[in-house]
C-alpha positions as CSV (number, residue, x, y, z in Angstrom):
1,M,-1.9,-8.7,21.4
2,P,-3.3,-8.0,24.9
3,L,-6.9,-8.7,25.3
4,A,-7.5,-5.4,27.0
5,K,-6.7,-3.6,23.8
6,A,-10.3,-4.1,22.5
7,A,-13.6,-4.3,24.2
8,V,-17.2,-5.0,23.0
9,E,-19.7,-2.4,24.2
10,R,-23.0,-3.6,25.6
11,S,-26.0,-1.5,25.3
12,P,-28.5,-1.8,28.1
13,L,-32.0,-3.1,27.3
14,P,-34.7,-0.5,27.7
15,G,-37.2,-1.4,30.5
16,G,-40.9,-2.0,30.0
17,L,-40.6,-4.0,26.8
18,I,-42.3,-7.3,26.6
19,G,-42.6,-10.2,24.2
20,A,-41.5,-9.6,20.6
21,D,-40.2,-6.1,21.3
22,Q,-37.8,-7.4,23.9
23,L,-36.7,-10.3,21.7
24,N,-36.1,-7.8,18.8
25,M,-34.0,-5.6,21.1
26,V,-31.9,-8.6,22.3
27,V,-31.3,-9.7,18.6
28,L,-30.4,-6.1,17.7
29,D,-27.9,-5.9,20.7
30,T,-26.4,-9.2,19.7
31,L,-26.0,-8.1,16.1
32,R,-24.3,-4.8,17.2
33,Q,-21.9,-6.8,19.4
34,L,-21.1,-9.1,16.5
35,A,-20.4,-6.1,14.2
36,Q,-18.0,-4.7,16.9
37,L,-16.3,-8.1,17.0
38,V,-15.8,-8.1,13.2
39,V,-14.2,-4.7,13.4
40,I,-11.9,-5.8,16.3
41,T,-10.8,-9.0,14.5
42,D,-10.2,-7.0,11.3
43,V,-7.8,-4.7,13.2
44,M,-6.1,-7.7,14.9
45,F,-5.6,-9.5,11.6
46,D,-4.2,-6.3,10.0
47,E,-1.7,-6.0,12.8
48,L,-0.8,-9.7,12.4
49,M,-0.3,-9.3,8.7
50,T,2.0,-6.3,9.2
51,D,4.0,-8.2,11.8
52,A,4.2,-11.2,9.4
53,E,5.4,-9.0,6.5
54,Q,8.1,-7.5,8.7
55,I,9.3,-10.9,9.8
56,R,9.3,-12.1,6.1
57,D,11.4,-9.1,5.1
58,R,13.9,-9.7,7.9
59,V,14.2,-13.4,7.0
60,T,14.7,-12.6,3.4
61,S,17.5,-10.1,4.2
62,L,19.1,-12.6,6.5
63,S,18.9,-15.3,3.8
64,V,20.6,-13.0,1.3
65,R,23.4,-12.2,3.8
66,T,23.9,-15.8,4.7
67,T,24.2,-16.8,1.0
68,K,26.8,-14.0,0.4
69,L,28.8,-15.1,3.4
70,A,28.7,-18.8,2.3
71,A,29.9,-17.7,-1.2
72,R,32.8,-15.8,0.4
73,L,33.7,-18.8,2.6
74,D,33.6,-21.1,-0.3
75,A,35.9,-18.8,-2.3
76,L,38.6,-19.0,0.4
77,D,41.3,-21.6,-0.1
78,A,43.2,-22.6,3.1
79,L,46.4,-23.2,1.1
80,T,46.5,-19.7,-0.6
81,V,45.5,-17.6,2.4
82,T,48.5,-15.9,3.9
83,V,48.8,-15.9,7.6
84,R,50.9,-13.2,9.4
85,T,53.8,-14.4,11.4
86,Y,53.4,-13.8,15.1
87,T,56.1,-11.6,16.6
88,P,55.8,-11.5,20.3
89,T,56.0,-8.0,21.7
90,C,55.7,-7.4,25.4
91,F,55.8,-4.2,27.2
92,C,57.8,-5.7,30.0
93,T,60.8,-6.7,27.7
94,H,61.8,-3.0,27.5
95,F,62.5,-2.8,31.2
96,I,64.5,-6.1,31.5
97,T,68.2,-5.5,31.2
């Protein structure tokens, strides 16, 4: 997932605050940013889970198909399979006299 897909917004600190008020605003801004990060990571992990489920489904389907193909190949016996006889046919033989 590209990093530009999600961004954390920063709110500017109001001017004129001193001491405890300024510290409270910094803590509040930090907590808002952390809350936004939680939301962003939740979305990222939901997308990863969806992708992982799709990959699991495709692997399961491929496994079933491979098992069926292996069963068909095991059922074939080289001694009982009939092979067609090759009869050469060439377009140019019609024109040779």
